N, C-alpha and C positions, 0 to 999 in steps of 0.2 A: 810334563804339564807345570806351569807357572800359575803359582796361587797368590792371589791379592792378600794383601795384609789388612786386616779390618779392625779399627778400635771398637771399644764398646759403645761409644756414641754413634757409630754407624752400623753396628750389627743388625739392627732391625730394619734399616734401610736396604740391605740388600735383598730382604724378603718381597721387596717391591716390584722386582724385575726379574724376568727369567735370565738363567744362565747357563752355559754348558761346561762349566767349570765348578770345581770345589770351593769353598770359601776357608780361608784361615784366619784364626783369632790369635794376636799376641797379646799376652796380659800386660795391662798398661801399669805405670806406677814405678814404685821405687826400683832402682837397679838390683839385681840379685846379688845377696850378700856374698855369695861364693863364686860367682860367674857361671855356675852351673844351672842349665835350665832343664826342663823336661818337655818332652814332645809326645803329641798324641794325634790320632787320627779316627774319623769314623763317622757315625751318625749325624745326620743333620737335623733330625727330629729334636734333640735337646740342645742344638747349637746356640739359640739365644740364650739359655740358661747357663750352658757351660762357659761362654764369652763373659757373662756377668760373674760366674765364680772365679774365673781365672785372673780377671782385673782385680776382683775384692781381694783376692788371695794374694796377689802381687803387691797391693797396696799396704796389706798388713804384715807380710813376711819378707818382701823383697824377692820372692822366687818366681822366676818367669816360667810360664807354661805357654807352649805354642800348640796350637790345635788346628788341624785341617779337617773340615766338615765334607768329607768325600764320599758318605755313604758308608752304612754298615759292613757292607762287603769289603770294601777297602780297608776299612778299619781292623778286621778281623785278619785280612791278608797281610797288612803292613805288621801286625804285632806277631803273627805267626812266622815271619821272615826276620822278626827282630830289627826292624828299621824304625820303630817309633817304641817310646817307655811304656805306653798303655794304649789299648783301643777302646772305641766306644761303639756299641750296637743297640738296636732295638730288637734284633732277632738273636736269641741264644744260639751259641756255637752248637753244631752238631758233634755226634760222638765222633764222626770221621774227621772234622775240623779239628776236634781238640787232639785227636790221635797225632795229627801231622804238625802240632805245634813243637817247640823247641822244649817244652816241659809243662808241668801242670799249670792251668789257667784258672784262676778264680773270676766268677762272675759277681760283681757287686752292683746290686741295684742302686741307682743313683737318685731317681724320683720317679713319679708315675705322670703319664701324660694321656692325651686323647688324640686319636686320629678322627677328623671331622670330614664330611662330605661337602664339598664346596661347588658352588655352580654360578654361572653367569646368564641369567635368563633376562633378557630385557623386558621392563615393565614390572619384573618380580623382586621385590627386595625383602619380603617377608621370610621367615624361616619355614621352609617347606617340611612336610611329615614325610618319612619313608620307612619301610620295613627293610629287614635284611634279604628276604628274597627278592623284593624290588630293586635292591641296590645291585644284587647279583646278576640280575637279568639286565639290568643296564649295561653292566660292565661285561656281560657275555655278548652283549650286541642284539639281544632279543628284544628289548625295549627301544624304539628307534626315535619316538617323537615326545616332546615334553607334554603334550596332551593327552598320552596314552591313557587309556581307562583306569589302569591300576595305579597310576600317579594320581590323576584327577580324583578317583574315589577317595584317596586319602586326604585330599586338600579342597574339600567342598567350599565353594565360596571363593576360590581363588581362580582368576581366568588364566589358565596356562595356554600359551600359544601353540600353534600347530607348525613347530619349527622342529628341526633335526637336533638330536643330542650328539654332542661331540664328547666322547670319552678322553681324558687325559689321564695317563699313568705315568710312573717312573720309568726312565729308560737304563738307570743304573742299579747295581744290586743295592737293595734298601731294606733298612729294617722297618721303616715306615709301610713299605709293601708287604713284609712278612706280617705285621700287626693286622693290616687290612685283609689280606688274603687268609689268615688264621682265622678272622672272624666270618669271611664269606663261607669258608669251608666248613665252618661249625653250624651254619644257618641254611645252607643250600647244598643239597646233594648233586645238584648239576655241577655246582662250582668243585666241590670235593672230588667227584669222579672226572673232572676236566682239568682246568688250570691248577687246582689244588692250592698249595701254599708254600711260600718260600720267599727269599730275598729277591728272586728274579722268577717270574713265570711267562709262559707263553699267552700273551694277551690275545684274547679273541677279537677285540675290536680296540680302536683308538689310536692316540698319538702320544709318544713318548717324550718325556722331558726330564731334565737333569736335576736332581735334587729337589727337596720341598720347594726351595726358591723357584725353581724351573716350573715346577707344577703350578704353583700358586700364580706365578706370572702369566703362564699360557693361558689359564682359566680367565683370568682377568682381563686378558686382551681378546679373548675370542668368545663373541656371543653365541650361546647354545652350549657352551662348555660345562662339563662337569668333572671333578676331579676329587682327590683325597690328599690330606696334609695334615701337620700338626696344628693344634688349636691357635697357638700364637701367631702362625702365618696367616691364618684366614682373618684374625684380628687386625693385624697390622695392615693388611691389604684391603680392610673394609669390604671383605667379601662376605655374603650371606652363607650360612652353613645350616645343615638339617637337624631337625629333632629325629632321633633314630629310635624304633621301637626296640624295647629290651626284652630280656626272657620272662619278665612279668607282665608284658603286654602294655607298658607304659610308653609313651613318646617322651624322650628324654633329651633335653638339651645338654651338650657337653659343656662341663665346667669343673673348677677345682673340685667343688662339692660332690658332683656325680662321678667323677673319676676316683675320688676318695671311697665313695659308697661301693664301688666295683671291686676295691681292694680290701673292704671291711671283712675283717676275721682272716685275711690271708696268713699274716704272721703268727697267729695262734694255731693254724692248722698245720704249719710247716713242721716236719720232723727235724729233730736236733741236727741231724747230718745233712740236710738238704744243700744242694748246690745252688739252689735259687733260679734254676732254669725253669720258670713256670709261666703259665699263660693265664690271664684272667679276662678274656674276651667272652663275650655274651654271659657275663657272671650273673647269679641270681640277686635279687633284691629290688625292692619297688622303685629306688632313685638310681640305680646302678647304670651308668652309661656304657652301653655294649661293646664299644671299640675302644677299650681301654688298654693300657699296658705299662709294665716297668720298662725302663731303659736302663742299661748296663754299662758299667766300666768294666774292662777287661784287663787284668794284671796277671803277671807271672808269679806263682806262689814262691819261687826262689829268685831273687834278685842278685845277679852276678856283680852288678856295680853297686858297691855299698854306699856310696854318697848319693847316687841317684835313687837307690833304693830307700833310703831312709827319707828323703825329700818326697818320694811318691806315697809312702805309708803316712807321712805326717799330712799330706794333702787330702788323702781319702778319709782319714779321721775327721779332717775339718769339713769336707764335704758332707759328712753323715751327721754333723752337728751344726756349726754355724750356716754352713750352705743350704741347709734344709729351709732355714727362715726366710731366704728370699724367693723360694721356688713359687709361692702363690702369687706374687706380684707380676710373674711371667706366666701365669695359668698353666703352671705344673703343679701336681699334688705332691706334697711331701710325704715321705715314707712314714708309715705308722712308728710311733717312738719305739716301740717294742722290738721291731724289725731293725731299726738303725741301733739300738743297742747290741743286738745280736751280730750285725754285720761289722760294727767297731771291733767286736771281739774276733771275728773271723779275719779283719784285716791284721789284727795283732799276731796273727800266726804266720804272716810272711816273714820270710828269712832273707837276710840281706849280706852280701859279701860273696867273694870269689870261692870261698870254701864251703859254700851251702850246698 
């Protein structure tokens, strides 16, 4: 597969059109001081932020980082095979996946984000209200029309059309799908006992598209469509996204603040030896947005290439400090400061060199 090289100036433009291939970001700016660059691959969910990070990091250090946004499944696979220096995923690796890797792998939460419900209903530009069970039944193919009573009752005063709903879902192995289906399995017994949760599931209905970019583009060009994507893709494409009822019974708009509310207290509740593979979907809290999640960088605990290993450790420490400061501008929520401090300590345990 041939990947396009996308500069930071163009990174958000790719979200405006569907595509059947991953995206690649080269960090721009100063030439690498040693000629050694880092390579990564994986999640499309944090791609806009990672592109910004890699550009900023190159400008300040001269270290070039090449990243292919091919989906979480691809990132996990390439890291396990040793073809990239780091992976990125929105779905924690399973025990089985970890066992197949070439060594112990650390999950380093990077930031938090929201998966949002996007739609294209002609004549409707307002933010509709939906509940978890309604979302599940739409994606199960049980709710087929936009003016179905269950949707209409939640949106009194909005004239919903008697048109078909076209579900759009991911066609590739996707951490965004994992977050979305993790949520659906938590609130819908029918979903939990049916498609269940995972990076890939057997979709009961709908049309597949590659990447967050592909889902967003397909929804944007298809009247009657509904899909799920990361918040910034919806905003950049000017697509409406729903307010979703949370565990407290409130309809919540996805935002940096409501994602942060979903993560409130997470750092304090974590045991000292946690591996950071944790879910925060349908979290308690009056203002918590229910389809929120961490996104993770994946790195080997033992780095056999000393030069690359040191550069990777330096970047990870930067991402947990300076990098957090730009998250909000791209609609990602920064990590709680106490968690970032603990993670920096964890990064400090990475060993480098052939003899490790």
